[in-house]
Each structure stands twice: as C-alpha cells, then as structure tokens.
C-alpha positions as CSV (number, residue, x, y, z in Angstrom):
1,X,61.3,99.3,54.0
2,X,62.9,102.6,53.1
3,X,62.5,104.4,49.8
4,X,66.1,103.7,48.9
5,X,65.5,99.9,49.3
6,X,62.5,100.1,47.0
7,X,64.5,102.1,44.4
8,X,67.2,99.5,44.5
9,X,64.8,96.6,44.1
10,X,62.3,97.8,41.6
11,X,64.5,98.2,38.5
12,X,65.8,94.7,38.7
13,X,62.3,93.3,38.3
14,X,61.9,94.7,34.8
15,X,64.6,92.7,33.1
16,X,62.6,89.5,32.9
17,X,60.3,90.8,30.2
18,X,63.2,90.6,27.7
19,X,63.6,86.8,28.0
20,X,60.7,86.1,25.6
21,X,61.9,88.5,22.8
22,X,65.5,87.2,23.1
23,X,64.3,83.6,22.8
24,X,62.1,84.4,19.8
25,X,65.0,86.3,18.2
26,X,67.2,83.2,18.5
27,X,64.4,81.1,16.9
28,X,64.1,83.5,14.0
29,X,67.9,83.5,13.5
30,X,68.0,79.7,13.6
31,X,65.3,79.5,11.0
32,X,67.2,81.9,8.8
33,X,70.5,80.1,9.3
34,X,68.9,76.7,8.4
35,X,67.3,78.3,5.4
36,X,70.4,79.8,3.9
37,X,72.6,76.8,4.7
38,X,70.2,74.3,3.3
39,X,66.6,75.3,2.7
40,X,67.1,78.0,0.0
41,X,70.7,77.3,-0.8
42,X,71.4,77.6,-4.5
43,X,68.1,79.3,-5.3
44,X,68.0,82.7,-7.2
45,X,69.3,85.7,-5.3
46,X,66.0,87.5,-5.3
47,X,64.3,84.6,-3.5
48,X,67.0,84.5,-0.9
49,X,66.6,88.3,-0.5
50,X,62.9,87.9,0.1
51,X,63.6,85.3,2.9
52,X,66.2,87.7,4.5
53,X,63.8,90.6,4.2
54,X,61.0,88.7,5.9
55,X,63.3,87.7,8.7
56,X,64.5,91.2,9.3
57,X,60.9,92.5,9.3
58,X,59.9,89.9,11.8
59,X,62.8,90.8,14.1
60,X,61.9,94.5,13.8
61,X,58.2,93.9,14.5
62,X,59.1,91.8,17.5
63,X,61.4,94.4,19.2
64,X,59.1,97.3,18.3
65,X,56.3,95.3,20.1
66,X,58.5,94.8,23.1
67,X,60.2,98.1,23.5
68,X,57.5,100.6,22.6
69,X,54.7,101.9,24.8
70,X,51.6,99.7,24.2
71,X,49.2,102.5,25.2
72,X,49.7,102.9,29.0
73,X,47.4,105.3,30.7
74,X,49.2,107.5,33.2
75,X,48.2,106.7,36.8
76,X,47.1,109.4,39.3
77,X,48.8,109.9,42.6
78,X,45.5,110.1,44.6
79,X,41.9,109.0,44.4
80,X,39.6,111.0,42.1
81,X,37.6,113.6,44.0
82,X,34.4,112.6,42.2
83,X,34.9,109.0,43.5
84,X,35.4,110.3,47.0
85,X,32.1,112.1,46.8
86,X,30.4,109.0,45.4
87,X,31.7,106.8,48.2
88,X,30.7,109.4,50.7
89,X,27.1,109.5,49.4
90,X,27.4,113.2,48.4
91,X,25.5,114.4,45.3
92,X,27.5,114.7,42.1
93,X,26.6,116.1,38.6
94,X,24.8,113.6,36.5
95,X,24.7,111.2,39.4
96,X,22.2,108.9,37.7
97,X,24.9,107.9,35.3
98,X,27.2,106.5,38.0
99,X,26.8,103.0,39.5
100,X,28.7,100.0,40.8
101,X,29.1,96.9,38.7
102,X,28.9,93.3,40.2
103,X,32.5,93.7,41.3
104,X,32.0,96.9,43.1
105,X,33.8,99.0,40.5
106,X,32.4,102.5,39.9
107,X,31.2,102.9,36.3
108,X,29.8,105.8,34.3
109,X,27.4,105.3,31.4
110,X,28.3,107.2,28.3
111,X,25.9,108.5,25.6
112,X,24.5,105.5,23.7
113,X,25.2,104.9,20.1
114,X,21.7,105.0,18.7
115,X,22.4,104.9,15.0
116,X,21.1,102.1,12.9
117,X,23.2,99.0,12.8
118,X,24.6,99.6,16.3
119,X,21.9,97.9,18.4
120,X,22.1,95.4,21.2
121,X,20.7,91.9,21.1
122,X,17.3,93.1,22.5
123,X,17.1,96.0,20.0
124,X,18.3,98.6,22.5
125,X,21.1,100.9,21.9
126,X,24.5,99.6,23.0
127,X,25.7,101.6,26.0
128,X,29.4,102.1,26.6
129,X,30.7,102.6,30.1
130,X,33.9,104.0,31.5
131,X,35.2,102.4,34.6
132,X,37.2,103.7,37.5
133,X,40.5,101.8,38.3
134,X,41.2,101.8,42.0
135,X,44.8,100.8,41.4
136,X,45.7,103.6,38.9
137,X,43.1,106.1,40.3
138,X,41.8,107.0,36.9
139,X,38.6,106.8,34.8
140,X,39.8,104.6,32.0
141,X,38.3,105.0,28.5
142,X,35.9,102.3,27.1
143,X,37.7,99.2,25.8
144,X,40.6,99.8,28.1
145,X,41.8,97.4,30.8
146,X,44.0,97.2,33.8
147,X,46.8,94.6,33.3
148,X,47.9,93.1,36.6
149,X,51.2,91.9,35.0
150,X,52.2,95.4,33.8
151,X,50.6,97.1,36.7
152,X,48.9,99.8,34.7
153,X,45.8,100.4,32.6
154,X,46.2,100.0,28.8
155,X,44.2,101.9,26.2
156,X,42.4,99.7,23.6
157,X,43.7,96.6,25.3
158,X,43.9,93.4,23.3
159,X,45.7,90.9,25.6
160,X,49.0,90.5,27.5
161,X,51.5,88.4,25.7
162,X,54.1,87.0,28.0
163,X,56.1,85.6,25.0
164,X,56.9,89.1,23.7
165,X,57.0,90.5,27.2
166,X,54.4,93.2,26.8
167,X,50.7,94.0,26.6
168,X,49.2,94.3,23.1
169,X,47.2,97.5,23.0
170,X,46.6,100.7,21.1
171,X,50.1,101.7,20.1
172,X,51.9,98.4,19.5
173,X,49.1,96.2,18.1
174,X,50.3,97.1,14.5
175,X,53.8,95.9,15.3
176,X,52.6,92.7,16.9
177,X,50.4,91.9,13.8
178,X,53.3,92.9,11.5
179,X,55.7,90.6,13.4
180,X,53.3,87.6,13.1
181,X,52.6,88.2,9.4
182,X,56.3,88.7,8.5
183,X,57.2,85.5,10.5
184,X,54.5,83.6,8.7
185,X,55.7,84.9,5.3
186,X,59.2,83.9,6.1
187,X,58.1,80.4,7.0
188,X,56.1,80.1,3.8
189,X,59.1,81.3,1.8
190,X,61.4,78.8,3.5
191,X,58.8,76.1,2.9
192,X,58.5,77.0,-0.7
193,X,62.3,77.1,-1.1
194,X,62.7,73.7,0.5
195,X,60.1,72.2,-1.9
196,X,61.7,73.9,-4.8
197,X,65.1,72.4,-3.9
198,X,63.5,69.0,-3.5
199,X,62.0,69.3,-6.9
200,X,65.4,70.3,-8.3
201,X,66.9,67.2,-6.7
202,X,64.5,65.0,-8.6
203,X,61.6,64.3,-6.2
204,X,59.4,62.4,-6.5
205,X,61.7,60.1,-8.5
206,X,62.7,56.9,-6.8
207,X,66.0,56.9,-4.9
208,X,66.0,60.6,-4.1
209,X,64.1,60.1,-0.8
210,X,66.9,58.2,0.8
211,X,69.6,60.9,0.4
212,X,70.7,62.5,3.7
213,X,70.2,66.0,2.3
214,X,66.8,65.1,1.0
215,X,65.6,63.7,4.3
216,X,66.9,66.8,6.1
217,X,65.1,69.1,3.6
218,X,61.9,67.1,4.1
219,X,62.2,67.5,7.9
220,X,62.8,71.3,7.5
221,X,59.8,71.6,5.3
222,X,57.6,69.9,7.9
223,X,59.0,72.4,10.6
224,X,58.4,75.4,8.3
225,X,54.9,74.3,7.3
226,X,53.9,73.7,11.0
227,X,55.1,77.1,12.1
228,X,53.4,78.8,9.0
229,X,50.1,77.1,10.1
230,X,50.5,78.1,13.7
231,X,51.2,81.7,12.7
232,X,47.8,82.0,11.0
233,X,46.6,83.9,14.0
234,X,48.7,86.8,12.7
235,X,46.2,87.0,9.8
236,X,43.5,87.0,12.4
237,X,45.0,90.0,14.2
238,X,45.2,91.8,10.9
239,X,41.5,91.2,10.4
240,X,40.8,92.3,14.0
241,X,42.6,95.6,13.3
242,X,40.7,96.0,10.0
243,X,37.3,95.5,11.7
244,X,38.3,97.3,14.9
245,X,37.8,94.3,17.2
246,X,40.2,93.2,20.0
247,X,40.6,89.8,21.6
248,X,38.9,91.1,24.8
249,X,35.9,92.3,22.7
250,X,35.5,88.8,21.3
251,X,35.6,87.3,24.8
252,X,33.5,89.9,26.7
253,X,31.5,92.3,24.5
254,X,29.2,90.3,22.3
255,X,27.1,93.3,21.3
256,X,30.2,95.0,19.8
257,X,31.1,91.9,17.8
258,X,27.5,91.5,16.5
259,X,27.7,95.1,15.1
260,X,28.7,94.4,11.5
261,X,31.4,96.5,10.0
262,X,30.7,99.2,7.4
263,X,27.2,99.9,8.9
264,X,26.0,103.3,10.1
265,X,26.9,104.0,13.7
266,X,30.0,103.4,15.8
267,X,31.6,101.2,13.1
268,X,30.7,103.1,10.0
269,X,33.3,103.5,7.3
270,X,34.2,106.9,8.7
271,X,34.6,105.5,12.2
272,X,36.6,102.5,10.9
273,X,39.0,104.9,9.2
274,X,39.4,106.9,12.4
275,X,40.2,103.6,14.2
276,X,42.8,102.6,11.6
277,X,44.4,106.0,12.0
278,X,44.6,105.6,15.8
279,X,46.0,102.1,15.6
280,X,48.2,102.2,12.6
281,X,49.4,105.8,12.5
282,X,49.7,106.7,16.2
283,X,52.9,107.9,17.8
284,X,55.7,105.6,18.5
285,X,56.8,106.1,22.1
286,X,59.6,104.2,23.9
287,X,58.4,101.9,26.7
288,X,58.9,103.6,30.1
289,X,58.8,100.4,32.2
290,X,59.8,102.1,35.4
291,X,57.0,104.7,35.1
292,X,54.2,102.1,34.7
293,X,55.1,99.3,36.9
294,X,53.1,99.1,40.1
295,X,55.1,98.7,43.3
296,X,55.8,95.1,44.2
297,X,53.0,93.8,46.5
298,X,55.2,93.5,49.6
299,X,56.7,96.9,49.0
300,X,53.4,98.6,48.6
301,X,52.0,96.8,51.7
302,X,55.0,97.8,53.8
303,X,54.8,101.4,52.6
304,X,51.0,101.6,53.2
305,X,51.4,100.1,56.7
306,X,54.2,102.4,57.6
307,X,52.2,105.4,56.3
308,X,49.2,104.4,58.5
309,X,51.5,104.0,61.5
310,X,53.0,107.4,60.9
311,X,49.5,108.9,60.7
312,X,48.4,107.2,63.9
313,X,51.6,108.0,65.8
314,X,50.8,111.5,66.9
315,X,47.5,110.3,68.5
316,X,49.3,107.9,70.8
317,X,50.6,109.2,74.1
318,X,54.3,108.4,74.5
319,X,55.5,107.2,77.9
320,X,58.4,109.1,79.4
321,X,61.8,108.2,78.0
322,X,60.5,106.6,74.8
323,X,60.6,109.7,72.6
324,X,63.7,108.6,70.7
325,X,62.3,105.2,69.8
326,X,59.0,106.8,68.6
327,X,61.0,109.3,66.6
328,X,62.9,106.5,64.9
329,X,59.6,104.7,64.1
330,X,58.0,107.8,62.8
331,X,61.2,108.5,60.7
332,X,61.1,105.0,59.1
333,X,57.4,105.3,58.4
334,X,57.9,108.7,56.9
335,X,60.7,107.3,54.7
336,X,58.4,104.6,53.5
337,X,55.5,107.0,52.9
338,X,57.9,109.3,51.0
339,X,59.1,106.4,48.9
340,X,55.5,105.5,48.0
341,X,54.7,109.1,47.0
342,X,57.9,109.2,45.0
343,X,56.9,106.1,43.0
344,X,53.4,107.5,42.4
345,X,54.9,110.8,41.2
346,X,57.2,108.9,38.8
347,X,54.2,107.0,37.5
348,X,52.4,110.3,36.9
349,X,55.2,111.7,34.8
C-alpha cells in the first residue's frame, strides 16, 4: 500500500472517538430540558441558574476531556540505541539495573524510595521501574502505560474511557473528574428541584399522587436520583487525585496503595502538593490525534513487509529482461517504506 493510500485512510479512523462525547452531550441537554420544562419549573431563578451552571460545567468538562491531550508521550522513530546494545549482549552503563520482566519487556530499576512510610509489604524499599515500549520506542516514566486503543504511551495513565473517547491520564484527569462531579451536582439539583415541586403540589397529601404531572415528576426524580448515585465514582476520582492514586495503581501496584498519604517519603505533603500541581495546573494542549495514533495493523504490516522486500531486493540476482518488473516492485516497496517513515516522523513532532 502506498503512502498516499495510508494518508487517505488514516484520518477517517479518528472520527469515531467523537461518538461518545456527542451522545453524552445529548443526554445532558435532555436532562436540562426536562428539568427546565418540568423538574425545576416555577422555582426561584437562582436555583434554576445553579442547574444551568452545573449543566454547562459538565459539558465543558466533557469536551475538555475529549479534545485535550491526555498526556501522550512522543514516540521515537527508531529503536533506542541502549536497547539495541542490551539485545546484542553488549555491556552498558549500570547494566545491573536492566532486566526483562515476565513479558520480555526491558525494564530499568530506579533509585528506591527509602524514607519511612514508603516501604513494601516485606519491609523493603519500594522500587520503581521504567519500562521500554517496543511500539513507541521510548523508555516511559513510572506509572505510564501504553494504550493499545490510542496507540501511544500515556503519562500518569489512569484508564481508557471509550465513552468520552479518550484516555484519562496526566493532563485531562482533572477535566474528567470535573465533568463527573458537575454532572452529579446537576442531577442532585434536579432531584432536589423535583422533590421541592412535589412538596409545593401537596405531597404527601392524598389525591396528589394520581395527577399526571405528579407522576411524571416522581419518574424524573427516580431517574435523577439513579444517575446521581451512579456518578458517585466522580467523587472517587477526586479522592484519587487528592491522594495521588490512579485506577491502574489500585489494580496493579498494591505497595503504592498501602503507602498512606501525608507520610514521609514519596507521598509526603510536599510530594502530594507537587503531584497536585502536575495534575491540576499542567498545560492545556489540544489533542493531536493524527500525531499519536499508531498505523492501522494492516497498513503497518504491509509497510513493514514492503520495506523488508526492498531491503532484500538488491541481494537477489535478476534474470535477464525482468529489470522493469523488479524496479516497479522496489519502487512500490520504497513508497510504503517512505510512508511508514513519514508517519513515524509525524508522530515524533
């Protein structure tokens, strides 16, 4: 496949990540519409203003989560020279710090956190490691992860949320938590407004229950209350940011989660303040989807096969009269290899 074919196909694959945010935006607008038409209708203006503000903040948090850079680490165009030496068995500086994990991934042990309160389950210092990503060709920092959906390594990775169409990582975790909290606050306000209106209509007096508007208000209150309960995990994400813990930490790094906050060591008050600054006050960068996304599997395989064929072509003797066909094959392989290099160079920008 030529580079022009890959360039035509790749951008079209990035539009699907907007489906979730658009659907959620419609849900938020439906909730607001139902609230203003019935749920909080006739209530004081300041209460209706709070509902509108919560809805607008939820929409802003949702689209900031989707459209800003989560914390993508720039891939490299070629394999790290140090890894090439390690795989060749050549000596490297501090070679005793490098090893392969159970998946065959190269890792490097960092200096352990030996301060009190930051100890492993066996009383030994918790050792952090940095891993080499063979897809992005980079040594990714601790607590980073390669997302197969986004096709790139994310710094301080929490999880990939298909509903909002993005990874939740270092630079957009604040927006994700803000979206959830604002949506929960809006649902609670709508629930409170619905109960307020029911009380004004005379509930729990007999006879009020059977009115059509009262039944509809009761139904809406159940819907608002259910969503407010479901959105409690927004509060959990706020606590996670407060204590510098990610979802992946909870699932994989038990030693980190056992280290109580506000203790000397890696999660001392000073270190927690530094973590809050990185997560809550970091730069807001637009999401460059085309720069992160890995090549589609079939395109990458075709380009790699063509590049290998081009590299092997000069070593094969050509029968007389076949030079033109070989030239066309070499040209096509060169185009595919050039396309692969162009995509890698774009990812490195």
